N, C-alpha and C positions, 0 to 999 in steps of 0.2 A: 624591620621596624626598630628604630633606635631608642635607647633610653636617654633621658635628658640630664645634662650636667652644666655647670657653669664654666666660665672661662678658667683655664688651669691656674692662672695667676692669682685667682681669688680663693683657691681651695683652702689655704691656711686660715685666711680671715673668716671664711664662712664656717669652717670647723669650730673656731673659737666662738663664733656667734651661736652655733648650735649647742655647744657644750656649756655656755654660760646661761643666758636668760631668755632665749627665744624659743625654748621648748618646754615641755612639761617639767615640773620640779623633780629633782633627783629622788631616788628611792631610799636615801639614808644608808643604813648598814646592810641592806639586802644585797646579796651577791648572786649574780646570774652568770652562767658559763658564757664564754665568747660566742656570739652568734655566727654560725657557719653558713655561708651563702654561696650558691653556685649560679653562674650565668648560662642560660641556654642561647646559643648563637648558631648561625648557619655557616660561619667562617671565622677564622682567626682574625681576619681583616674586617674591622667594624668602624662605625661612625665615630666622630670625636666624642659624642655624647656617651656612648657605651664605654669607650676607652677611658674617659675622664671619670666616669662612675667607678670603673675598676681601679683606676689609679687612686682615687679618693679612698676606696675601701682598704687599700694597703696602709693608709696612714692612721686608721682607727684603732683604738685600744680595746674596744668592746665588741667589735665585729670583724669578720674576715671574709672578703670575697675570694674564696680559696680555689674554686674549680671552674673550668670551662666545660660545658656539655656541648660538644660539637655534633651537630646534625649533618650527616653526610648523605644527601639524597643522590640517587643515581643520575649521572649526567647523560643526556641523550645527544649524541653528536649529530648535527645536521649541517648540511652545506648551506651557505648563505643564500644562494640562488634558489635552491629548492625550498628553503624555509620561507623566503619571500613569496614564491609562487603559491605555496600552501596557504599563506595568509590571504592572498588575493582571491584564491579559489573559494575559501570558506567565508570570508568577510567582505570581499569586494574592496573598493577604493577607500572606504570609510576608515579602516584601520591605518593605512599608510598616511592619510591626511591628518588623522589624529596625532600620529607620531611626529609629523613634520611641524604642526602647529605647537605641540607640546615642547619640542626642541627649541623652537623660536622663543617661546615664553621663557623657557629655562635659560637660554643663552643671554637674553636681554636682562633678566632679573639677576643672574649670577654676576654680571658686570656691575650692577648697582650694589649687590651685596658685598663685593670686594672692598668697597669703601667703608664698611661697617665693622663692628666687632665680630660679626658672623662670617667673616671671609672664608673660614675653614669648614663651612657648613656641610659640604659634601666630601671632604677629605677623609680617606681611610687610614686607620691606624692598626698596628700589629699588637694584638692582645697578649701574645707570648712574651712581650717585653715586661708586662706587669703581673701576669698570672702564669705560673710554671706548670701547674697541674691541669690535665685535661683528660676527658673521657670521650671517645668517639662512639656515637650510636648511629644506627641505620634506620630511619623512619620509613614506614610504608605510607606512600602519598596517595591521597584520594584522586579521583578522576579529574576534579577541577583544579588540582595542584595546590590547594590551600590546606586541606585537612591532613594532619600528621598523626599516625598511630604507631606506637612502638611495640615491639615484641616483648614477651614476658622476660626474656633474657636481658634485653636492654633496660627494661624498667628495674629489674633486680640489680643490675650494675649501678644504676643511679641510686637506688635505695641503699646499697652497700656503702655509699660514701658518707652516710649518716649526716646529711645536710639538714639544717633547720629550715632553710628557705631557698626556693629557686626563683630567679627573675628571668622572665621570657624577654629576650632581646631580638627575637626573630619575627618574621612576618606571617608565619603559619598559624593555623588554628589547632591547638593541642587538645587531644581527646583521650579518654581512657585512664588506665592506672597511673600514668605518669603524673597526673594531677595530685596524686597522693604519695608520691615517692619521697617527698621531703616532709618533715614534721609539720610545717605550717603551710604546705602546699606551694602553689606557684602564684606570683603576683606579676602584673604587667601594666604597662601604660596603654591607654587609648588616647591618642592625640585627637584634639577636638572632641566631639561626642561620637562614640563608636556607633551610635544608632543613626547618626547623620552621614558619616563619611568614612568609608573603609579604605579608600584608594588614594586620596589626595589631601592629606591633613593640612588644614589651613587655607585651602583654595576656595572652598565654597563660601566661607564666611566673608572673604574679600569680594568674591563675585556677586554675592547677594547683599553686600554692604551691611552685614550684621555688626552690631555694636561691640560684640565680644566673641572671643574664640576660647572654647573650653577644653579641659583635659580631665582625665580620671586616672586614678591608680586603684586597681581592684585585684582581688583574689579570684582567679579563674575558676569557674564552676563547670560542671559536666555539660549543662545545657549550652547550646550554641551561643545564645545571647544571655546566658546566666552570668551574673556579676555580683560579687560581694564588694560593694564600693567602699574603699577605705578613705580616699581623699577625692574631693571634687572641687574644681576651681576654674577660673576664667581670667583672661587678660584682654585689654583692648585690642580689637582687630587692627592690624597694621595696613599700610597703604597698598602693599602688593604681596602676592602669594608667598614667595620664598622668604621675604622678611617676616611675614606673619608666622610661617612655619618655624623659622630659626629662633624667633623669640619664644614661641611656644615650647619648643624642645629645650631651650636653655633654661628658661625660668621654671618650668614645671619639674625639671630634674632636681632643682633645689628641694622640692617637696618629696621626691623619692629618697634623697639622702636624709632629710629630716625624719621621714617615716622609718627608714632603716635604723636610725639612731634611737628612736623611741621603741622600736621592736627589740633592739638589743638591751635597752634599759629594763623593759618590762617582761621580756621573754615570751611575748605573745603578740598577735595582731590586735590592733585597736578595734573598737566596736564598729560594726558595719554601719555605713551611712544609709540614708533613706533612699529607696528606689521609687521612681514615679513613672506613670505611663508615658509612652512616646507615640506621637501621632503622625509624624512626617514620613514621607516615603524614603527608601534607601537610595542614596546617591553614590555613584561610583566615579571612576575616572571620567572627566568631562568630555563630552562628544565635541566634534569639530564646530558645530553651531554655537555651543557654549563657549568654546575657546575664542571664537571670533568675536562674540559679544564682550568677552572679558578684555580682549585687546582693544576693541573699539571704545569701551568705557574709559580705559586709561588714556587713550589718545584724546578723547573728548575733554577729560579733566585737565590735561596739560594745555590744550588750546584755550579752554575757558579761563585758566589761571593767567595765561599770557594776555588775553583780551581784557580781563578784569583789572589786572595789576598794571600792565604797561600801557594799554591804550586808553582805558577808562579811568586809570589812575585811582582805583578804589583800594582802600585798605580796611582792615578789621581791627577794632579797638574796644577795650573794656571801659565802662563808665559806671558811676555810682549814683544812686538816687535815694532820697529819704522821704518819709511821710510821718507826720505827727499823729501816730495812732498805734495801738497794739497790733501785733502781727495777725491776730484773728480777725480784726476788722480792716485789715490793709486792703486798699484798692490801688493796685500798683500803677495804673495809668495816670492816677492823680499825683503821683510822687514828684518831688522837685529834684531835678538833676543838678549834680555838683559839677561845676566847670573846672577841669584840670588846667595846669599850665600848658602853654603851647608846646606841641610835640611830646606831651606826656599823656599817660592814661592812668586811671585809678581803678582799683578793684579790692575785693576782700574787706569790706567795711565792717567795723565794730563801733558801736555807739556806747557812750558812757555819760552820766550826768555828775557834775562836780560843782559844788557851791552854786547850785541852782542854774547852772549853764550847761548846755548840751554840746557834746563834742563827738566828732567822728574821726576815728583813726583808720587809715587805709594804706594799702600798697600804692606807692607813687612811682610808676615806671617811667624812666627817662629813655626815650628812643635813641638819643644821641650817645648816651653812655651804655646802652643795653644793660641796664641794671636798675633794680628797684630799691627804694628806701621806704621808711614809714613816715608819712606826713599826717598832720592833724588839721581838721577844719572845725571851726565853731559853727554850729547849726543855728541859724536865725529862724524867724517865722517862715519866710519864703525864700531864703537864700542861704548860702554857705560861704564863710570867710576862711580862706586858707591862712593858717597861723604860721606854718613853716614845717621844717623837718623835725620829727621827734627823735628818730634814731636813724643813723646812716652808717653803714660799715663798708669795708672794701669789697664785700661780697653782696650778692643779691639778697633782698629781704622782702617778705610779703606776709599776709595773714596775721595781723597784729592782735592776737587774742588777748583780752584784758580780763583780770579778775582781782578781787580784793581779798586781803588776808591780814589780820591783825592791824586794821586801820590803815593799811598801805595799799597802793595800787601797783600791780605787777603786769608785765606783758611777756607773752611767749610768742615772738614772731617766728615765721618760717625762715630757717637758716641752713637749709640742707646743703647749700653750696659750700658751707664750712664744715659739713659732716657733724653737726651738733644740734642739740635741742637746748636753746639758751633761755635763761630767765633774767629779765631786766626789771629793776625796781625804779619807780618814779621818785626822783629827788625833788623836783620843782615842777608841778603840773602846769601845763601839759607837755612842755618841750624839753625838759631835762630828765634824762634817764641814765642809769648806770648798770653795767653788767653785774648781776647779783650772783648767779651760779650757772654752771653748765650742768644741766640735768642728765644728759646722755651725750656721749661722744663716740665717734667712729661709726656712725650709722647714717643712712640716707633717709631722713624722716621729714615730713612736711605736715602742715596744717594741724598743729598740736593744740589741744584744748584741755584745760585743767579746771576741775570743779569739785565741790564737796557734795557728797551724797551719802546720807545715812551714817554720818560720823567718820567716813573715810574720804580721802582725796583720791580722785581718779584722773588719769592722764590718758586721753584718747589721741592716737597719732597714726599717720599713714607711713609705714616703713616699707621701703623696697627691700625685702628680706634677702633676695639674691643679689642685690646691689648691681643690677645690670639695666641697660636700656633707658636709664633716667626716667622711669615711669613710676608714679606714685599713686595711681588711681585704683589699684586692684586689691590692696591688703590693708585691713584695719586691725591695729593692735591696741590692747588696753593694758594699763599698768595701774597699780594702786599703792598708797602709802598713808601714813598717819599725818603727814604734813607735806605741803607742796614745796617746801624749801629743803629738798633733799636730792641727792643723786643716787639714792638706793630705792628705786622703784621696782616693785615686784611684778613679774609678768602674770597676766591672766592665764588660767589653766587652759583655755581654749584658743589662745593666740595661734595664728591670726583669726580673729572673729569672722572675717569675711575674706574670701579670695574671689572678688567679683567687682568689676569696675562700675556696675550699675548700683552698687550699695556702699562700697567701702569708704570713699574719700569724704572727709569732713568738709562741711560747707557752712558751719555756723552752729549756734546753740541757742535754745529758747528755754526760759524758765517761766512756768505759768502755773499758779495755784498749787505749788508743791510738786509739780511734775517737771521732768526734764525731757526736752525734745531735741534729739540730734538731727541736724539738717545734713543731708548728704548730696553730693554731686551725682549726676547721671551723665555718662559719656556717650557720644554718638560716633558713628563711623566717620573717621577722618575729622572729628570735631571734638575738641575739649570743652567741657562745660555745656552740655546740651540743655540741662534743666536741673532742678533740685527736687528732693523729696523731704518731707517733714515726718519724723518718726518719734513716737512716744516711747521712752525707755520703760519697759514694763518689769524687767528683771535685771538687776545688776549686783552681783556679788563676785567673790574671787573665783567661783567655780562655774557660774552661768551668766549668760547675757542674752536678753531678748528685747526686741523692739517691734513696734507695730506702726506701719505706715498709715498716717492719717490724712496726708494731702500731698499732691504733686504740683509743682509750679512749672508752667511752660513759658517760653519766651515770646509772648504774644501781646504784651502790655504796651509796648512802644512800636513805632514803625521801623521796618528794616532790621529787626532783631534776628540774631542767629543763635543766641544762647544766653543763659544765666547760670551762675554757679555759686551763689552765696546769699545768705539771708540771716540777719541778726536783729534782735529787739531787746531793749532794756525795760520794756513794760509800757513806755509812753511813746517811744520813737522807734520806727522800723527802718532799717537800711538794707539795701540789696544792690547787687551789681548786674550788669547786662553787657552783652556782646553784640556790636552792631557793625554794619558795613558803611563806611563813610568815605568822602573824598580825601585823597592824600593832601596833607598840609592843613587840614582843619583840626580843631581841637578833639 
């Protein structure tokens, strides 16, 4: 079982990210001895994820991944023919068929993976190149080959290294005194949910078309399923098994490094997370029937895509609609659709009233240029008049969030393509704007919202903390300041607030009778923007954040809808977007 890390080229950048403002605040003058960490492995040759974690550990000033604990289990030599005959005798043809189908899936998906940043997903690396100290131990293996027990002598050898922490990078189940051989015990990953899937991480979520795939980092307990959960999170499930697994390994390893940095700062493990009951059955490596269904579903989706796109000439586009009512009284099917330019689509609407006239700012995406800008429409009684482009840059823009401060109007559009969070000031409403300030730079952030709450200014944004996969739906981060016109935003103590694509991504904001409601997107399997939820913010300060979901919106208000992912209201007019399937060439 491998530990997760990011692409080696990003190690320096991510280290700076961790040490600056993406983790808990520093401890001032408190001095803690360098955290001494060991890796438990089955071999010196490990996955890229374990190797890059070890490599990252050598660059840190407050921790050291100093030892390899090598588990050398006894090898049983078997002839290939006799081994194959033994499998046939005990398990029949099911096991060879399972292997053949699994090899087919692996080979096809590895070819697809070679064209991505995960091309080295299964490559092995020599840990001796980065860690020179090693200790060899000889575990006693249980009858099923999974449980490992160590002799007292081996446990004493590990204990004599005086390690603060052990990280299990092996596929076995450790039991006994080894769990207490380091000061803080042993931590490990469970890819996906350990209660769901022990043998094929990332497969079952794709096969069953789940919306997200989870991970946990926990301190191992003596009980077989005992876990002291330290971090739990999830990312959107990808289109196929190996891509889903590779993204899961890569992105969740960012959180292992983040966790190690915090342990080094504080000298102890963070508080244990909440444990909840689990009611699904245990799933292991997929049987041949399951693999056949998996292969068939992929073939079906490819055929359907060809038929829909090339033969029926269907395409999917976003649109915007408005209704002259408060969001609480909104009847979405009665809303008036805004007509975009030919070969354009509009999304992410925000509405504002100025000089007794109503305006809607939205992302205006041009399919010919493959780029979006910010356009503005004046909202009439039963129609919308396009006034033109408000802001257009050389890079893609969307999500034109608007707010007022000191009698001026500001906009924070999404500019992740430029690795910045930008603040624009209106010079001549509604079409003239100037860049006022870069609030944050060198980050991949989208859908930023800034508002005042109880005397402080708050910035909610979706940052891809590991800066991989160009995916921004999983992590919500919060910052605060005394003024919105600053580049010195302080991070919330609990950042990221969510690691969950069903909750994290901003989709608008609502102010109602002194309360603030954050709207969030919900993602579907192979579908961006399945729906939205409206959440009342109940607690917001520099140490805590809580929200309560009061309503969910599904894409059923117009015909042929597939999604919706935005809602905003200024008190008198509500605007939202929708995702529909239309004939190619139509608006």
